[in-house]
Each structure stands twice: as structure tokens, then as C-alpha cells.
MOPAC internal coordinates of N, CA, C and O (Angstrom, degrees):
PM7 1SCF
backbone

  N    0.0000 0     0.00 0     0.00 0    0    0    0
  C    1.4361 1     0.00 0     0.00 0    1    0    0
  C    1.5191 1   109.11 1     0.00 0    2    1    0
  O    1.2310 1   121.04 1   -39.44 1    3    2    1
  N    1.2987 1   115.61 1   140.56 1    3    2    1
  C    1.4484 1   119.48 1   175.63 1    5    3    2
  C    1.5169 1   108.52 1  -123.93 1    6    5    3
  O    1.2310 1   121.15 1   -26.78 1    7    6    5
  N    1.2886 1   115.41 1   153.22 1    7    6    5
  C    1.4594 1   119.60 1  -178.28 1    9    7    6
  C    1.5156 1   109.97 1  -122.94 1   10    9    7
  O    1.2310 1   120.33 1   -42.85 1   11   10    9
  N    1.3221 1   116.97 1   137.15 1   11   10    9
  C    1.4578 1   120.45 1   175.43 1   13   11   10
  C    1.5208 1   110.96 1  -102.28 1   14   13   11
  O    1.2310 1   119.93 1   168.91 1   15   14   13
  N    1.3144 1   117.74 1   -11.09 1   15   14   13
  C    1.4580 1   120.44 1   179.52 1   17   15   14
  C    1.5131 1   110.87 1  -177.71 1   18   17   15
  O    1.2310 1   120.46 1    -9.60 1   19   18   17
  N    1.3320 1   116.72 1   170.40 1   19   18   17
  C    1.4663 1   120.28 1  -175.06 1   21   19   18
  C    1.5198 1   114.04 1   -68.00 1   22   21   19
  O    1.2310 1   119.71 1   160.42 1   23   22   21
  N    1.3464 1   118.16 1   -19.58 1   23   22   21
  C    1.4587 1   120.05 1  -176.35 1   25   23   22
  C    1.5141 1   112.79 1   -94.16 1   26   25   23
  O    1.2310 1   120.40 1   179.25 1   27   26   25
  N    1.3086 1   116.83 1    -0.75 1   27   26   25
  C    1.4629 1   120.15 1   179.58 1   29   27   26
  C    1.5207 1   110.10 1   -65.97 1   30   29   27
  O    1.2310 1   121.25 1   -43.85 1   31   30   29
  N    1.3173 1   115.21 1   136.15 1   31   30   29
  C    1.4614 1   121.52 1   176.66 1   33   31   30
  C    1.5296 1   107.84 1   -87.51 1   34   33   31
  O    1.2310 1   120.54 1   -44.38 1   35   34   33
  N    1.3123 1   116.58 1   135.62 1   35   34   33
  C    1.4574 1   122.61 1   176.49 1   37   35   34
  C    1.5219 1   107.32 1  -108.92 1   38   37   35
  O    1.2310 1   119.84 1   -86.86 1   39   38   37
  N    1.3457 1   117.91 1    93.14 1   39   38   37
  C    1.4693 1   119.34 1  -175.71 1   41   39   38
  C    1.5183 1   113.36 1   -60.05 1   42   41   39
  O    1.2310 1   120.20 1   154.16 1   43   42   41
  N    1.3399 1   117.23 1   -25.84 1   43   42   41
  C    1.4639 1   120.71 1  -179.02 1   45   43   42
  C    1.5251 1   111.91 1   -85.38 1   46   45   43
  O    1.2310 1   120.25 1   172.77 1   47   46   45
  N    1.3404 1   117.13 1    -7.23 1   47   46   45
  C    1.4741 1   120.33 1  -174.61 1   49   47   46
  C    1.5165 1   111.40 1   -82.96 1   50   49   47
  O    1.2310 1   121.90 1   -38.57 1   51   50   49
  N    1.3210 1   113.96 1   141.43 1   51   50   49
  C    1.4536 1   120.70 1   171.28 1   53   51   50
  C    1.5124 1   110.43 1  -102.91 1   54   53   51
  O    1.2310 1   121.11 1   157.55 1   55   54   53
  N    1.3341 1   115.49 1   -22.45 1   55   54   53
  C    1.4511 1   120.63 1  -179.02 1   57   55   54
  C    1.5185 1   110.76 1  -173.13 1   58   57   55
  O    1.2310 1   121.27 1     8.82 1   59   58   57
  N    1.3227 1   115.18 1  -171.18 1   59   58   57
  C    1.4653 1   122.07 1  -179.16 1   61   59   58
  C    1.5180 1   109.87 1  -135.09 1   62   61   59
  O    1.2310 1   121.73 1   -33.53 1   63   62   61
  N    1.3232 1   114.28 1   146.47 1   63   62   61
  C    1.4708 1   122.11 1   171.05 1   65   63   62
  C    1.5184 1   105.98 1   -99.07 1   66   65   63
  O    1.2310 1   120.13 1   -57.38 1   67   66   65
  N    1.3192 1   117.36 1   122.62 1   67   66   65
  C    1.4497 1   122.62 1   175.02 1   69   67   66
  C    1.5236 1   108.62 1  -113.87 1   70   69   67
  O    1.2310 1   121.09 1   -45.05 1   71   70   69
  N    1.3335 1   115.52 1   134.95 1   71   70   69
  C    1.4597 1   121.68 1   172.91 1   73   71   70
  C    1.5205 1   107.36 1  -116.05 1   74   73   71
  O    1.2310 1   120.71 1   -44.85 1   75   74   73
  N    1.3317 1   116.24 1   135.15 1   75   74   73
  C    1.4572 1   122.34 1  -177.39 1   77   75   74
  C    1.5253 1   110.14 1  -116.25 1   78   77   75
  O    1.2310 1   121.09 1   -42.62 1   79   78   77
  N    1.3315 1   115.53 1   137.38 1   79   78   77
  C    1.4638 1   122.51 1   175.27 1   81   79   78
  C    1.5241 1   106.93 1  -129.60 1   82   81   79
  O    1.2310 1   121.14 1   -50.30 1   83   82   81
  N    1.3117 1   115.42 1   129.70 1   83   82   81
  C    1.4653 1   120.53 1  -179.83 1   85   83   82
  C    1.5202 1   107.94 1  -130.72 1   86   85   83
  O    1.2310 1   120.87 1   -52.41 1   87   86   85
  N    1.3127 1   115.95 1   127.59 1   87   86   85
  C    1.4738 1   121.51 1  -178.90 1   89   87   86
  C    1.5295 1   111.00 1    55.67 1   90   89   87
  O    1.2310 1   120.51 1  -142.87 1   91   90   89
  N    1.3224 1   116.63 1    37.13 1   91   90   89
  C    1.4586 1   121.66 1   177.42 1   93   91   90
  C    1.5156 1   115.56 1    77.30 1   94   93   91
  O    1.2310 1   119.88 1  -172.61 1   95   94   93
  N    1.3248 1   117.83 1     7.39 1   95   94   93
  C    1.4672 1   121.42 1  -178.05 1   97   95   94
  C    1.5226 1   110.68 1  -124.97 1   98   97   95
  O    1.2310 1   121.16 1   -31.01 1   99   98   97
  N    1.3135 1   115.38 1   148.99 1   99   98   97
  C    1.4635 1   121.59 1   177.39 1  101   99   98
  C    1.5270 1   109.26 1   -57.12 1  102  101   99
  O    1.2310 1   120.96 1   -51.88 1  103  102  101
  N    1.3508 1   115.77 1   128.12 1  103  102  101
  C    1.4652 1   120.03 1  -178.90 1  105  103  102
  C    1.5222 1   112.41 1  -115.23 1  106  105  103
  O    1.2310 1   120.51 1  -179.14 1  107  106  105
  N    1.3322 1   116.63 1     0.86 1  107  106  105
  C    1.4532 1   120.05 1   177.78 1  109  107  106
  C    1.5214 1   112.19 1   133.50 1  110  109  107
  O    1.2310 1   121.67 1    -8.32 1  111  110  109
  N    1.3104 1   114.42 1   171.68 1  111  110  109
  C    1.4583 1   122.20 1   176.20 1  113  111  110
  C    1.5215 1   107.21 1  -137.71 1  114  113  111
  O    1.2310 1   121.19 1   -23.71 1  115  114  113
  N    1.3151 1   115.33 1   156.29 1  115  114  113
  C    1.4536 1   120.38 1  -176.39 1  117  115  114
  C    1.5179 1   109.45 1  -142.76 1  118  117  115
  O    1.2310 1   120.50 1   -47.57 1  119  118  117
  N    1.3085 1   116.65 1   132.43 1  119  118  117
  C    1.4634 1   123.22 1   171.45 1  121  119  118
  C    1.5262 1   105.78 1  -104.26 1  122  121  119
  O    1.2310 1   120.75 1   -76.04 1  123  122  121
  N    1.3378 1   116.17 1   103.96 1  123  122  121
  C    1.4638 1   121.33 1  -173.96 1  125  123  122
  C    1.5189 1   110.87 1  -115.18 1  126  125  123
  O    1.2310 1   120.84 1   -45.88 1  127  126  125
  N    1.3212 1   116.01 1   134.12 1  127  126  125
  C    1.4602 1   120.37 1   176.66 1  129  127  126
  C    1.5159 1   109.86 1   -67.16 1  130  129  127
  O    1.2310 1   121.06 1   -33.35 1  131  130  129
  N    1.3345 1   115.58 1   146.65 1  131  130  129
  C    1.4571 1   120.57 1   176.43 1  133  131  130
  C    1.5023 1   111.37 1   158.52 1  134  133  131
  O    1.2310 1   120.98 1   -22.51 1  135  134  133
  N    1.3127 1   115.74 1   157.49 1  135  134  133
  C    1.4615 1   121.41 1   178.70 1  137  135  134
  C    1.5264 1   112.12 1  -107.44 1  138  137  135
  O    1.2310 1   120.56 1   177.12 1  139  138  137
  N    1.3384 1   116.54 1    -2.88 1  139  138  137
  C    1.4650 1   119.85 1   173.28 1  141  139  138
  C    1.5253 1   108.29 1  -138.90 1  142  141  139
  O    1.2310 1   121.24 1   -30.17 1  143  142  141
  N    1.3190 1   115.24 1   149.83 1  143  142  141
  C    1.4612 1   121.35 1   178.83 1  145  143  142
  C    1.5206 1   109.39 1   -57.69 1  146  145  143
  O    1.2310 1   120.71 1   133.47 1  147  146  145
  N    1.3407 1   116.25 1   -46.53 1  147  146  145
  C    1.4509 1   121.05 1  -176.35 1  149  147  146
  C    1.5254 1   112.11 1   -61.24 1  150  149  147
  O    1.2310 1   120.46 1   134.78 1  151  150  149
  N    1.3272 1   116.73 1   -45.22 1  151  150  149
  C    1.4688 1   120.33 1  -179.19 1  153  151  150
  C    1.5275 1   110.90 1   -64.01 1  154  153  151
  O    1.2310 1   120.22 1   135.98 1  155  154  153
  N    1.3317 1   117.18 1   -44.02 1  155  154  153
  C    1.4651 1   120.70 1  -179.97 1  157  155  154
  C    1.5293 1   110.88 1   -67.78 1  158  157  155
  O    1.2310 1   120.34 1   141.16 1  159  158  157
  N    1.3253 1   116.96 1   -38.84 1  159  158  157
  C    1.4647 1   121.40 1   178.95 1  161  159  158
  C    1.5280 1   110.33 1   -64.95 1  162  161  159
  O    1.2310 1   120.37 1   133.70 1  163  162  161
  N    1.3357 1   116.90 1   -46.30 1  163  162  161
  C    1.4725 1   121.05 1   178.44 1  165  163  162
  C    1.5267 1   110.44 1   -61.14 1  166  165  163
  O    1.2310 1   120.61 1   137.97 1  167  166  165
  N    1.3305 1   116.44 1   -42.03 1  167  166  165
  C    1.4613 1   120.90 1   178.39 1  169  167  166
  C    1.5331 1   110.21 1   -58.59 1  170  169  167
  O    1.2310 1   120.42 1   138.18 1  171  170  169
  N    1.3443 1   116.80 1   -41.82 1  171  170  169
  C    1.4713 1   120.31 1  -179.17 1  173  171  170
  C    1.5302 1   110.94 1   -61.85 1  174  173  171
  O    1.2310 1   120.06 1   141.84 1  175  174  173
  N    1.3187 1   117.49 1   -38.16 1  175  174  173
  C    1.4754 1   121.13 1   176.65 1  177  175  174
  C    1.5243 1   110.55 1   -67.69 1  178  177  175
  O    1.2310 1   121.03 1   132.87 1  179  178  177
  N    1.3293 1   115.64 1   -47.13 1  179  178  177
  C    1.4696 1   120.43 1  -178.09 1  181  179  178
  C    1.5280 1   112.04 1   -58.88 1  182  181  179
  O    1.2310 1   120.08 1   146.44 1  183  182  181
  N    1.3302 1   117.46 1   -33.56 1  183  182  181
  C    1.4664 1   122.23 1  -178.06 1  185  183  182
  C    1.5280 1   113.03 1   -91.52 1  186  185  183
  O    1.2310 1   120.17 1   178.84 1  187  186  185
  N    1.3285 1   117.28 1    -1.16 1  187  186  185
  C    1.4637 1   120.11 1  -179.92 1  189  187  186
  C    1.5169 1   113.27 1    73.80 1  190  189  187
  O    1.2310 1   120.20 1  -154.40 1  191  190  189
  N    1.3309 1   117.22 1    25.60 1  191  190  189
  C    1.4678 1   121.27 1  -177.38 1  193  191  190
  C    1.5253 1   112.86 1  -102.97 1  194  193  191
  O    1.2310 1   120.07 1  -172.97 1  195  194  193
  N    1.3037 1   117.48 1     7.03 1  195  194  193
  C    1.4502 1   122.05 1   179.92 1  197  195  194
  C    1.5176 1   107.90 1  -107.15 1  198  197  195
  O    1.2310 1   120.02 1   -67.96 1  199  198  197
  N    1.3546 1   117.57 1   112.04 1  199  198  197
  C    1.4620 1   120.04 1  -176.75 1  201  199  198
  C    1.5246 1   113.74 1   -78.38 1  202  201  199
  O    1.2310 1   120.13 1   178.69 1  203  202  201
  N    1.3372 1   117.35 1    -1.31 1  203  202  201
  C    1.4549 1   120.89 1  -177.91 1  205  203  202
  C    1.5142 1   111.22 1    86.78 1  206  205  203
  O    1.2310 1   120.63 1     3.25 1  207  206  205
  N    1.3230 1   116.40 1  -176.75 1  207  206  205
  C    1.4501 1   121.28 1  -177.46 1  209  207  206
  C    1.5136 1   111.20 1    86.91 1  210  209  207
  O    1.2310 1   120.99 1    20.85 1  211  210  209
  N    1.3149 1   115.71 1  -159.15 1  211  210  209
  C    1.4627 1   121.46 1   179.23 1  213  211  210
  C    1.5205 1   109.52 1   -80.88 1  214  213  211
  O    1.2310 1   121.37 1   -29.09 1  215  214  213
  N    1.3357 1   114.98 1   150.91 1  215  214  213
  C    1.4644 1   119.87 1  -179.10 1  217  215  214
  C    1.5141 1   109.66 1  -137.31 1  218  217  215
  O    1.2310 1   121.31 1   -37.97 1  219  218  217
  N    1.3097 1   115.10 1   142.03 1  219  218  217
  C    1.4685 1   123.45 1   170.21 1  221  219  218
  C    1.5104 1   105.80 1  -125.64 1  222  221  219
  O    1.2310 1   120.26 1   -39.22 1  223  222  221
  N    1.3103 1   117.10 1   140.78 1  223  222  221
  C    1.4505 1   120.82 1   179.89 1  225  223  222
  C    1.5078 1   112.49 1  -137.39 1  226  225  223
  O    1.2310 1   120.97 1   -36.37 1  227  226  225
  N    1.3130 1   115.74 1   143.63 1  227  226  225
  C    1.4622 1   122.60 1   177.92 1  229  227  226
  C    1.5165 1   109.58 1  -132.54 1  230  229  227
  O    1.2310 1   120.54 1   -41.34 1  231  230  229
  N    1.3466 1   116.58 1   138.66 1  231  230  229
  C    1.4691 1   118.36 1   176.39 1  233  231  230
  C    1.5240 1   110.72 1   -71.66 1  234  233  231
  O    1.2310 1   121.09 1   -31.24 1  235  234  233
  N    1.3096 1   115.51 1   148.76 1  235  234  233
  C    1.4647 1   122.33 1   176.45 1  237  235  234
  C    1.5266 1   107.07 1  -116.27 1  238  237  235
  O    1.2310 1   120.62 1   -58.92 1  239  238  237
  N    1.3253 1   116.42 1   121.08 1  239  238  237
  C    1.4639 1   120.26 1  -179.38 1  241  239  238
  C    1.5223 1   110.71 1   -60.26 1  242  241  239
  O    1.2310 1   120.97 1   -31.82 1  243  242  241
  N    1.3197 1   115.74 1   148.18 1  243  242  241
  C    1.4631 1   122.33 1  -175.81 1  245  243  242
  C    1.5272 1   112.27 1   -53.36 1  246  245  243
  O    1.2310 1   120.26 1   137.35 1  247  246  245
  N    1.3373 1   117.12 1   -42.65 1  247  246  245
  C    1.4667 1   120.20 1  -178.56 1  249  247  246
  C    1.5251 1   111.02 1   -60.89 1  250  249  247
  O    1.2310 1   119.96 1   141.83 1  251  250  249
  N    1.3202 1   117.69 1   -38.17 1  251  250  249
  C    1.4671 1   121.66 1   177.12 1  253  251  250
  C    1.5225 1   110.18 1   -74.44 1  254  253  251
  O    1.2310 1   120.48 1   137.06 1  255  254  253
  N    1.3373 1   116.69 1   -42.94 1  255  254  253
  C    1.4664 1   120.82 1   178.88 1  257  255  254
  C    1.5222 1   111.03 1   -56.14 1  258  257  255
  O    1.2310 1   120.52 1   140.67 1  259  258  257
  N    1.3197 1   116.62 1   -39.33 1  259  258  257
  C    1.4653 1   120.91 1  -179.44 1  261  259  258
  C    1.5294 1   112.15 1   -62.08 1  262  261  259
  O    1.2310 1   120.21 1   157.32 1  263  262  261
  N    1.3351 1   117.20 1   -22.68 1  263  262  261
  C    1.4721 1   121.58 1   179.48 1  265  263  262
  C    1.5312 1   112.92 1   -89.72 1  266  265  263
  O    1.2310 1   120.04 1   169.41 1  267  266  265
  N    1.3332 1   117.53 1   -10.59 1  267  266  265
  C    1.4649 1   120.91 1  -178.02 1  269  267  266
  C    1.5338 1   109.02 1   -70.45 1  270  269  267
  O    1.2310 1   120.27 1   -59.59 1  271  270  269
  N    1.3357 1   117.10 1   120.41 1  271  270  269
  C    1.4657 1   119.24 1   178.62 1  273  271  270
  C    1.5271 1   111.59 1   -59.28 1  274  273  271
  O    1.2310 1   120.76 1   -37.27 1  275  274  273
  N    1.3132 1   116.16 1   142.73 1  275  274  273
  C    1.4673 1   122.10 1  -175.89 1  277  275  274
  C    1.5239 1   112.83 1   -56.86 1  278  277  275
  O    1.2310 1   119.96 1   147.25 1  279  278  277
  N    1.3396 1   117.68 1   -32.75 1  279  278  277
  C    1.4687 1   119.19 1  -176.73 1  281  279  278
  C    1.5300 1   113.56 1   -71.52 1  282  281  279
  O    1.2310 1   119.73 1   173.92 1  283  282  281
  N    1.3386 1   118.13 1    -6.08 1  283  282  281
  C    1.4663 1   121.33 1   175.49 1  285  283  282
  C    1.5229 1   111.93 1  -102.51 1  286  285  283
  O    1.2310 1   119.63 1   168.26 1  287  286  285
  N    1.3089 1   118.30 1   -11.74 1  287  286  285
  C    1.4632 1   121.84 1  -174.56 1  289  287  286
  C    1.5238 1   111.62 1   -84.63 1  290  289  287
  O    1.2310 1   121.83 1   -37.38 1  291  290  289
  N    1.3350 1   114.09 1   142.62 1  291  290  289
  C    1.4621 1   121.99 1   169.09 1  293  291  290
  C    1.5257 1   114.17 1    56.54 1  294  293  291
  O    1.2310 1   121.17 1  -140.38 1  295  294  293
  N    1.3471 1   115.38 1    39.62 1  295  294  293
  C    1.4672 1   121.00 1   172.81 1  297  295  294
  C    1.5184 1   107.83 1  -148.20 1  298  297  295
  O    1.2310 1   120.90 1   -28.12 1  299  298  297
  N    1.3199 1   115.89 1   151.88 1  299  298  297
  C    1.4527 1   120.87 1   178.01 1  301  299  298
  C    1.5249 1   108.00 1   -74.68 1  302  301  299
  O    1.2310 1   120.88 1   -57.22 1  303  302  301
  N    1.3259 1   115.93 1   122.78 1  303  302  301
  C    1.4655 1   121.69 1  -176.47 1  305  303  302
  C    1.5251 1   110.78 1   -96.72 1  306  305  303
  O    1.2310 1   120.98 1   -40.33 1  307  306  305
  N    1.3193 1   115.74 1   139.67 1  307  306  305
  C    1.4595 1   122.13 1   172.53 1  309  307  306
  C    1.5306 1   108.47 1   -78.52 1  310  309  307
  O    1.2310 1   120.96 1    -8.04 1  311  310  309
  N    1.3249 1   115.76 1   171.96 1  311  310  309
  C    1.4601 1   120.16 1   176.68 1  313  311  310
  C    1.5315 1   110.67 1   -59.96 1  314  313  311
  O    1.2310 1   120.72 1   136.82 1  315  314  313
  N    1.3270 1   116.22 1   -43.18 1  315  314  313
  C    1.4659 1   120.62 1  -179.62 1  317  315  314
  C    1.5381 1   110.94 1   -63.10 1  318  317  315
  O    1.2310 1   120.38 1   140.49 1  319  318  317
  N    1.3278 1   116.88 1   -39.51 1  319  318  317
  C    1.4647 1   120.08 1   177.40 1  321  319  318
  C    1.5256 1   111.49 1   -66.84 1  322  321  319
  O    1.2310 1   120.26 1   147.05 1  323  322  321
  N    1.3210 1   117.11 1   -32.95 1  323  322  321
  C    1.4723 1   120.37 1   175.55 1  325  323  322
  C    1.5288 1   110.36 1   -64.17 1  326  325  323
  O    1.2310 1   120.43 1   138.81 1  327  326  325
  N    1.3248 1   116.79 1   -41.19 1  327  326  325
  C    1.4669 1   120.15 1   177.26 1  329  327  326
  C    1.5262 1   110.81 1   -64.20 1  330  329  327
  O    1.2310 1   120.59 1   138.84 1  331  330  329
  N    1.3321 1   116.48 1   -41.16 1  331  330  329
  C    1.4679 1   120.52 1   177.35 1  333  331  330
  C    1.5256 1   110.48 1   -64.10 1  334  333  331
  O    1.2310 1   120.29 1   138.67 1  335  334  333
  N    1.3219 1   117.05 1   -41.33 1  335  334  333
  C    1.4626 1   121.87 1   176.70 1  337  335  334
  C    1.5281 1   110.04 1   -56.98 1  338  337  335
  O    1.2310 1   120.93 1   133.66 1  339  338  337
  N    1.3170 1   115.84 1   -46.34 1  339  338  337
  C    1.4689 1   120.92 1   179.93 1  341  339  338
  C    1.5215 1   110.61 1   -59.93 1  342  341  339
  O    1.2310 1   120.20 1   136.66 1  343  342  341
  N    1.3265 1   117.22 1   -43.34 1  343  342  341
  C    1.4763 1   120.49 1   179.35 1  345  343  342
  C    1.5309 1   111.12 1   -63.87 1  346  345  343
  O    1.2310 1   120.42 1   137.05 1  347  346  345
  N    1.3254 1   116.81 1   -42.95 1  347  346  345
  C    1.4673 1   120.11 1  -177.55 1  349  347  346
  C    1.5262 1   113.11 1   -71.68 1  350  349  347
  O    1.2310 1   120.44 1   150.90 1  351  350  349
  N    1.3323 1   116.76 1   -29.10 1  351  350  349
  C    1.4649 1   119.86 1  -177.70 1  353  351  350
  C    1.5306 1   112.62 1   -90.26 1  354  353  351
  O    1.2310 1   119.97 1   165.50 1  355  354  353
  N    1.3230 1   117.66 1   -14.50 1  355  354  353
  C    1.4676 1   120.23 1   179.66 1  357  355  354
  C    1.5125 1   110.53 1   -69.59 1  358  357  355
  O    1.2310 1   120.89 1   -37.65 1  359  358  357
  N    1.3417 1   115.91 1   142.35 1  359  358  357
  C    1.4854 1   118.70 1   179.85 1  361  359  358
  C    1.5044 1   113.44 1   -65.39 1  362  361  359
  O    1.2310 1   120.10 1   180.00 1  363  362  361

């Protein structure tokens, strides 16, 4: 998937991975449901799950999103939880 801007809809996306950096340090990661970066980003603010700072986001294809365990979805993840996520999602 490629993106030309934040308002582009990703029909194949089930959600987005957001990484946050504040003051040069990791501030968390978030797996947020949504079909556009903007909608998922706005949702993160509305729910108080955006710690502020710089953000990078990547779409997650629906087939991969369907494999994401529920306990990692829609919550701000610590660094340790990101490592656990990686272990659980690795083949």
C-alpha cells in the first residue's frame, strides 16, 4: 500500500500502527482501527491514547490486522509490550 496523503483511504487496511516519540524518546505505540490515517489519528486523540510528540504511522492490511491479539489493540503500548507483540506475531 502506498499513501499520497493523510486523508487517503486504505481499503485493504484494518488498522494503523502509530509510533510516538517525545523529546527524542520513545513515548509509546498504538494499534488503532481505521481505514485512513486521519480517522485513526483523530480517534487516538479523542480516546486520550496519543501522548503527543512526533508520530509515524503505517497501515496494517486487514489479513494481518485480523491476527492482532485483542489485548494489543486500541491501547497505548509500552516498549516492553511492543517486544511482546513482536514475539506473539512472529511466525
